[in-house]
C-alpha positions in Angstrom: 36.4 143.2 99.5 37.4 146.2 97.3 40.7 144.7 96.2 39.1 141.4 95.5 36.5 143.4 93.4 39.1 145.1 91.3 40.6 141.8 90.3 37.2 140.5 89.6 36.4 143.6 87.5 39.5 142.9 85.3 38.4 139.3 84.8 34.9 140.5 84.0 36.2 142.9 81.3 37.9 140.0 79.6 34.6 138.3 79.2 33.1 141.4 77.8 32.4 140.1 74.2 30.7 136.9 75.6 28.5 138.9 77.7 27.4 140.9 74.6 28.9 144.1 76.0 29.9 144.9 72.5 33.1 146.7 73.5 36.3 146.3 71.5 39.2 145.0 73.4 43.0 144.7 72.8 45.3 142.5 74.4 48.8 143.3 75.9 51.1 141.6 78.4 48.3 139.2 79.6 45.5 141.8 80.0 42.6 143.3 78.3 41.7 146.9 78.2 38.3 148.1 77.1 38.3 150.7 74.3 35.6 153.2 74.3 34.2 154.6 71.2 35.5 158.2 70.6 33.0 161.0 69.8 33.9 164.3 68.3 34.4 167.1 71.0 31.6 169.4 69.4 29.0 167.0 70.0 26.5 167.9 72.8 24.2 165.5 74.7 21.1 166.8 76.6 19.5 164.3 78.6 16.3 164.9 80.6 14.3 162.9 83.0 11.9 163.8 85.9 14.5 162.2 88.1 17.4 164.2 87.3 18.7 165.3 90.8 15.2 164.1 92.0 15.6 160.8 93.8 12.2 159.1 93.5 12.9 155.9 91.5 15.1 153.6 89.6 15.7 156.0 86.7 17.7 158.2 89.3 20.1 155.4 89.4 20.3 154.7 85.8 21.2 158.4 85.2 23.4 159.0 88.2 25.6 155.9 87.9 26.2 156.4 84.1 26.9 159.9 84.4 30.7 159.5 85.0 31.2 157.4 81.8 29.3 159.7 79.7 31.1 162.6 81.0 34.5 160.9 80.0 33.2 161.0 76.4 31.5 164.2 76.2 33.1 166.4 79.0 30.9 169.4 79.9 28.9 169.0 76.6 26.9 166.7 78.7 24.1 168.4 80.3 21.3 167.0 82.3 18.1 168.6 82.5 15.8 168.2 85.4 12.7 169.7 87.1 13.2 172.5 89.7 10.7 171.0 92.3 12.9 172.4 95.3 12.7 175.4 97.6 15.0 177.3 99.7 13.4 175.3 102.8 13.9 172.0 100.9 16.6 172.2 98.7 18.0 169.4 96.6 20.6 167.4 98.5 22.1 166.3 95.1 22.4 169.8 93.2 25.3 172.2 93.7 24.5 175.5 92.1 26.8 177.7 89.9 25.5 180.8 88.4 28.3 181.2 86.0 28.0 177.7 84.3 27.3 177.5 80.8 28.1 181.3 80.0 25.6 182.3 82.6 22.7 180.5 81.1 20.6 181.0 84.1 19.9 184.6 82.7 18.5 183.3 79.6 15.0 184.8 78.5 12.8 182.1 77.8 9.1 181.8 76.7 6.4 180.9 79.1 8.3 182.4 82.0 10.7 179.3 82.0 13.4 180.0 84.2 17.0 178.1 84.8 19.3 177.3 87.6 22.5 175.7 86.4 25.0 173.8 88.6 26.5 170.3 88.9 25.1 167.0 90.1 26.7 165.7 93.2 27.5 162.2 91.9 30.6 160.7 90.4 31.7 162.6 87.3 29.9 165.8 88.6 28.1 166.5 85.4 26.4 169.8 84.5 22.7 170.0 85.4 20.1 172.6 84.4 16.8 172.5 86.8 13.9 174.2 85.3 10.9 176.0 86.4 8.1 175.5 84.3 4.8 176.6 85.8 4.3 179.1 82.9 3.8 176.4 80.5 0.5 175.2 82.1 -1.8 177.9 80.8 -0.5 176.9 77.1 -1.1 173.3 77.5 -4.3 173.2 75.6 -2.8 174.9 72.7 0.2 172.7 72.9 -2.0 169.4 73.2 -3.8 170.7 70.0 -0.7 171.2 68.2 0.7 167.6 69.1 -2.7 166.1 68.1 -2.4 167.9 64.8 1.5 166.7 64.1 1.6 163.5 65.9 -1.9 162.2 66.8 -1.1 162.5 70.5 -4.6 162.1 72.2 -4.5 164.2 75.4 -8.4 164.6 75.6 -8.7 162.2 78.5 -5.6 163.3 80.5 -5.6 163.6 84.3 -3.4 163.2 87.3 0.3 163.9 86.6 0.0 163.9 82.9 -0.2 167.9 82.7 2.9 168.1 84.8 4.9 165.6 82.6 3.9 167.4 79.4 4.5 171.0 80.8 8.0 169.7 82.1 8.8 167.9 78.8 7.9 170.9 76.5 10.1 173.2 78.9 13.1 170.7 78.6 12.8 171.0 74.9 12.7 174.7 74.9 15.7 174.6 77.3 17.7 172.4 74.8 17.2 174.7 71.8 18.0 177.7 73.9 21.2 176.3 75.4 22.5 174.9 72.1 22.1 178.3 70.5 23.5 180.2 73.6 26.6 177.8 73.5 27.1 178.1 69.7 26.4 174.5 69.0 25.3 173.5 65.5 21.7 172.0 65.6 23.1 168.7 64.0 25.5 168.4 66.8 22.8 168.0 69.4 21.9 164.5 70.8 18.6 164.7 72.9 17.8 162.0 75.0 14.3 161.7 76.8 13.4 159.1 79.4 9.9 157.6 80.0 6.5 159.0 78.8 6.8 162.0 81.5 9.4 163.4 78.8 8.0 162.0 75.6 5.9 165.4 75.0 9.2 167.0 75.0 10.7 164.9 72.3 7.8 165.7 69.9 8.0 169.3 70.9 11.6 169.5 70.0 10.9 167.7 66.6 8.8 170.6 65.8 11.1 173.5 67.1 14.6 171.9 66.3 14.0 169.0 63.9 17.8 168.8 63.0 18.5 167.4 66.6 18.9 163.8 66.8 16.5 162.4 69.4 16.5 159.5 71.4 13.5 158.0 73.6 14.0 155.3 76.2 11.2 153.3 77.8 12.1 151.9 81.2 8.7 150.6 81.7 5.7 151.0 79.4 2.9 152.7 81.0 0.3 150.1 79.8 2.5 147.3 80.8 2.9 148.6 84.4 -1.0 149.4 84.5 -2.1 145.9 83.4 -0.1 144.4 86.2 -0.9 146.9 88.7 -4.7 146.3 88.0 -4.1 142.5 89.0 -4.3 141.3 85.2 -2.2 138.5 83.9 0.3 140.0 81.7 2.3 136.9 80.3 -0.5 134.3 80.0 -2.3 136.5 77.2 0.7 138.7 76.2 0.5 138.2 72.5 -3.1 138.9 72.7 -2.9 142.3 74.2 -3.5 145.3 72.3 -2.2 148.4 73.8 -4.5 151.0 72.4 -7.4 148.9 73.4 -5.9 148.4 77.0 -5.1 152.2 77.3 -9.0 152.9 76.7 -9.9 149.9 79.4 -7.6 151.3 81.8 -8.3 154.9 81.2 -4.5 155.3 80.3 -5.2 156.8 76.8 -3.1 160.1 77.3 -0.2 158.4 78.7 0.0 155.6 76.3 -0.6 157.9 73.4 2.3 160.5 74.0 4.4 157.4 75.1 3.6 155.6 71.8 4.2 159.0 69.6 7.4 159.5 71.2 8.6 155.8 70.6 7.5 155.9 66.9 8.9 159.4 66.3 12.3 159.3 68.0 15.3 158.9 65.7 16.4 156.0 68.0 14.2 154.2 70.2 15.5 152.1 73.1 14.6 149.7 76.1 16.4 148.6 79.1 16.1 145.0 78.6 15.0 142.3 76.0 12.0 141.8 78.3 11.0 145.4 77.9 11.7 145.5 74.1 9.1 142.5 73.5 6.6 144.6 75.7 7.2 147.6 73.6 6.9 145.7 70.5 3.4 144.2 71.6 2.1 147.4 73.3 3.7 150.3 71.5 3.7 148.8 68.1 7.5 149.4 67.7 10.2 147.3 68.7 13.3 149.2 70.1 16.2 149.5 67.8 18.8 149.0 70.6 18.5 147.4 74.1 20.5 149.3 76.6 20.8 147.6 79.7 21.4 149.2 83.0 24.9 149.3 84.6 26.5 150.2 87.9 29.1 152.8 88.9 31.9 151.1 90.9 32.7 154.0 92.9 29.4 153.6 94.8 31.2 150.4 96.4 32.7 151.2 99.9 36.5 150.0 100.4 36.9 146.9 102.2 37.5 148.7 105.7 34.5 150.8 105.4 32.4 147.9 104.2 33.5 146.0 107.4 32.6 149.0 109.7 29.2 149.6 107.8 28.3 145.8 108.0 29.1 145.8 111.8 27.2 148.9 112.3 24.4 148.0 110.2 23.9 144.5 111.9 24.0 146.1 115.4 21.3 148.6 114.6 19.1 146.1 112.9 19.3 143.4 115.8 18.9 146.1 118.2 15.5 147.2 116.5 14.5 143.4 116.3 15.1 142.8 119.9 13.2 146.0 121.0 10.3 144.9 118.7 10.2 141.2 119.8 11.7 140.9 123.2 14.0 138.3 122.0 17.8 138.4 121.9 19.0 137.8 118.4 22.2 136.0 117.9 25.3 137.5 116.1 24.8 134.7 113.4 21.3 135.6 112.4 20.6 135.3 108.9 19.5 138.9 107.7 17.5 139.0 104.5 15.7 142.1 102.9 13.6 143.1 99.9 13.3 146.7 98.9 12.0 148.9 96.2 8.7 150.4 95.1 5.7 149.8 97.1 4.0 147.7 94.3 2.9 144.7 96.2 2.4 142.5 93.2 4.8 143.9 90.6 7.9 144.0 93.2 7.0 140.4 94.5 6.4 141.6 98.0 3.5 139.0 97.9 6.0 136.2 97.2 8.7 137.4 99.5 6.1 137.3 102.4 4.7 134.1 101.7 8.3 132.7 101.1 9.4 133.8 104.7 6.1 132.2 106.0 7.0 128.8 104.1 10.5 129.1 105.9 8.7 129.4 109.2 6.3 126.6 108.3 9.1 124.3 107.4 11.3 125.0 110.5 14.1 126.4 108.5 14.7 129.0 111.4 15.3 126.1 113.7 18.9 125.9 113.0 19.4 129.5 112.6 17.6 132.9 113.3 16.2 134.7 110.3 15.3 138.2 110.3 13.6 139.3 107.2 13.2 142.9 106.3 10.7 144.7 104.0 12.4 148.0 103.2 9.8 149.6 101.2 8.5 153.1 101.4 4.9 153.4 102.4 2.4 156.2 103.4 4.3 156.8 106.8 2.7 158.8 109.6 5.6 158.9 112.3 8.0 156.6 113.7 6.9 154.1 116.2 6.8 156.0 119.5 7.5 153.3 121.7 10.4 151.9 119.6 11.8 155.3 119.2 12.0 156.0 123.1 13.3 152.7 123.7 16.0 152.9 121.1 17.2 156.5 121.5 15.9 158.2 124.6 17.1 155.5 127.3 13.3 154.7 128.0 12.3 151.7 130.0 9.2 151.0 128.0 8.8 147.6 126.7 7.8 147.8 123.0 4.5 146.2 122.3 4.8 143.3 119.9 4.8 144.8 116.4 6.4 144.3 112.9 6.2 148.2 112.1 9.1 150.5 112.7 6.8 153.3 111.7 3.2 154.0 111.9 1.3 154.3 108.8 -1.5 156.4 107.6 -3.2 153.5 106.1 -2.2 150.3 108.2 -5.6 148.7 107.5 -5.3 149.1 103.8 -1.5 148.8 102.8 -1.2 145.4 101.4 2.2 144.4 102.7 1.2 145.5 106.0 -2.1 143.6 106.0 -0.4 140.5 104.7 2.3 140.4 107.4 -0.6 141.1 109.9 -2.5 138.2 108.7 0.5 135.7 108.5 1.1 136.4 112.2 -2.3 136.3 113.3 -2.6 132.9 111.4 0.8 131.7 113.3 2.6 131.5 110.0 5.0 134.3 111.0 5.0 134.1 114.8 6.1 137.3 116.1 8.5 135.9 118.6 9.6 132.8 116.3 12.6 132.2 114.8 11.6 133.7 111.5 10.6 137.4 112.0 9.4 139.9 109.5 9.9 143.8 110.1 8.3 146.1 107.9 10.4 149.4 107.6 8.0 151.4 105.6 10.1 154.4 104.9 12.8 155.6 102.5 16.3 155.0 104.0 17.9 158.4 103.7 19.8 158.3 106.9 17.1 160.3 108.8 14.0 158.3 109.0 14.2 158.4 112.9 14.6 154.9 113.5 17.1 153.0 111.2 18.9 156.2 110.6 21.3 154.6 108.1 21.0 155.3 104.3 20.1 152.2 102.0 23.6 152.0 100.5 25.2 152.1 104.0 22.7 149.4 105.3 23.3 146.9 102.4 26.5 145.4 103.8 24.7 144.2 106.8 22.5 142.1 104.8 23.5 138.3 104.2 21.2 137.8 101.2 18.5 139.7 99.5 15.3 138.7 97.6 13.5 140.5 94.7 10.7 138.1 93.8 9.4 140.5 90.9 6.5 139.9 88.7 7.1 142.9 86.6 10.4 144.4 86.4 11.7 145.9 83.3 15.4 145.7 84.6 15.9 145.4 88.2 18.4 147.7 89.9 17.9 146.5 93.5 19.3 143.0 92.6 22.1 144.5 90.9 22.9 146.9 93.7 22.9 144.0 96.1 25.5 142.0 94.2 27.6 145.1 93.5 28.0 145.3 97.4 28.8 141.5 97.2 25.4 140.4 98.8 24.1 137.3 97.0 20.5 137.9 95.7 17.4 135.8 94.7 15.4 137.3 91.8 13.0 136.2 89.0 13.1 135.4 85.5 10.3 138.4 85.1 13.0 141.0 85.6 15.3 142.0 83.0 18.2 141.7 85.3 17.2 138.0 85.9 17.1 137.1 82.3 20.3 138.8 81.7 22.0 136.7 84.3 20.6 133.4 82.9 21.2 134.4 79.3 24.5 136.3 79.3 26.2 135.4 82.6 25.2 131.7 83.6 24.3 130.8 80.2 21.7 128.4 81.6 19.3 127.8 84.2 21.0 126.2 87.1 18.7 124.2 89.4 20.8 123.8 92.6 20.5 127.3 94.2 23.8 126.8 96.1 25.5 126.1 92.7 23.9 129.2 91.2 24.9 131.3 94.1 28.6 130.1 93.7 28.5 130.5 90.1 26.9 133.9 89.8 25.9 135.0 93.2 22.2 135.2 91.9 19.5 132.5 91.9 16.9 133.1 89.1 13.4 131.7 90.2 10.7 131.0 87.6 7.7 133.1 88.0 4.8 133.3 85.7 0.9 133.6 86.0 0.4 130.0 87.3 3.7 129.3 89.2 2.9 131.3 92.4 3.4 128.8 95.0 6.2 127.0 93.1 8.1 130.4 93.1 7.4 130.8 96.7 8.9 127.2 97.5 12.0 127.9 95.2 12.8 131.0 97.0 12.2 129.4 100.6 14.4 126.5 99.5 17.2 128.8 98.3 17.3 130.9 101.4 17.1 127.7 103.4 20.1 126.1 101.6 22.1 129.4 101.8 21.3 129.9 105.7 22.7 126.2 106.2 26.1 126.9 104.2 29.5 127.1 105.7 31.7 130.2 105.8 33.7 129.1 102.8 30.6 128.6 100.6 29.2 131.9 101.7 32.5 133.7 100.9 32.5 132.2 97.3 28.8 133.3 96.8 29.9 136.7 97.7 33.1 136.7 95.3 30.6 135.4 92.6 28.1 138.3 93.3 30.8 140.8 92.8 32.1 139.2 89.7 28.6 139.3 88.1 28.1 142.8 89.0 31.5 143.6 87.6 30.1 142.5 84.2 27.3 145.0 84.4 30.0 147.9 84.8 29.0 151.1 82.8 32.4 151.0 81.0 31.1 147.8 79.3 27.4 148.6 78.8 27.7 152.3 77.7 28.7 150.8 74.0 25.0 150.2 73.6 24.3 153.9 74.0 27.2 154.6 71.6 25.3 152.4 69.3 22.0 154.2 70.0 23.6 157.5 69.3 25.0 156.6 66.1 21.7 155.2 65.0 19.9 158.6 66.0 22.3 160.4 63.9 22.0 158.3 60.9 18.1 158.2 61.3 18.1 162.0 61.6 19.9 162.5 58.4 17.8 160.2 56.5 14.8 162.2 57.9 16.0 165.5 57.0 16.9 164.4 53.5 13.6 162.6 52.9 
């Protein structure tokens, strides 16, 4: 597969202009080479996020996969800044400390008792990372809030929850950027400072106060208000043009987060969003349209070689089918169709509702009568412990017969977790018979390789899957379907994800009605979903799975190759040009601001 993906990547690069990657290319001897814009060696790029060396969501994937390409442009002038939330007992598995980096910057004497640890991020490119302790900022927050109100109109009066934590970290990150620039002898005008999400918005504003010569960028990966509207069960799309962000912030008790996010977007020298979908959301809810859309790419080095891929697929399928056999008392055939969904535990936003009802539809229509179908919900929940009976049966040579169940791990809130309740309801109603040929199993833990039951990491389990489903209602980009196709696993998503819209507009160029034709062309089926199409979306996804399950080997291979080809079009070497554009806009606007 690796060799096939390499050839497909070169073909994909030749389509870069059509796909709006905006990279210049040159032709020579029958092939095209992507030319990356050059940046002068004295530029410094500081990028900060709560998810630097802290793997809790999709932003981690954005930063960690684009790091190598940025490192090629900036070298060790690329410096990521993240929160030092680790201890000696629980160290970050992604951070390798080096006390001599950045001229021993870890010894800098900073205000508020801020302390630094320097090292490298254990990802392709091995960029420099500075982790910061910021506890000393908390006592000063009231004064900081007052200054931010005076300068930028940020309303922190009704803050609660993680707002103080995000603001304390953001301010500490800004102070660290200024201190590092001075320590390393960088001119203030040679500094690009990139802030991600509302959790760092206060940092951008504080940097404007203490280091106005820096060119600042702010990226919204999802607006706090848009996510809240959907999370509260309100219809985002039917009334989209009627929503007012400030009004909704008041109604949903989100004034503080919305206020700092909006102020950061308005005051950034360049404001970006990860998709055209999110750009529209920002224009409506934040009253500012991003200057640049910076779609999320992927790093090909995360994809295993052909030999390793085969080993991972065999091992992963054996483990998953063993688990299914223990949990159902049924022998699962080797050609079982294994489907999965994954991501954050947001029942409606991430489309867990549609996924489960689609599996019930497959069961109802008898789609599993020709081929066993194993559907996996790989979504972290409030885990209490591994399912004891299953644990003994799998790993301790126990002779217990596992009671029929759909949970690989026990939850603290089995009576209130929405996915858990819906699976139980469907099985009780006979729509997902526990021992039938369409079986749904909930793996409610983060697959880090040490969960106690699966014990295989997410990227290593991906090759075991035949197809994935991400039926999102609210998905600013959508890394999970992109990761899937990057591993050659076809996927079904919706047009309410930025990724789905990108596939339709920039790859397929049109909506393809036949699911098999769509999979053979792009490796992706994009189902329509809106506020009034729920059951049509359910049936569309069920039909797509049924069509794929009945496909012959040649068709399945074609779908896998198409998936890899589409993923190649999202290579960071192509998408990084949008960031180069954002950097240039930030510097131009900074220059205008300083003159004005």
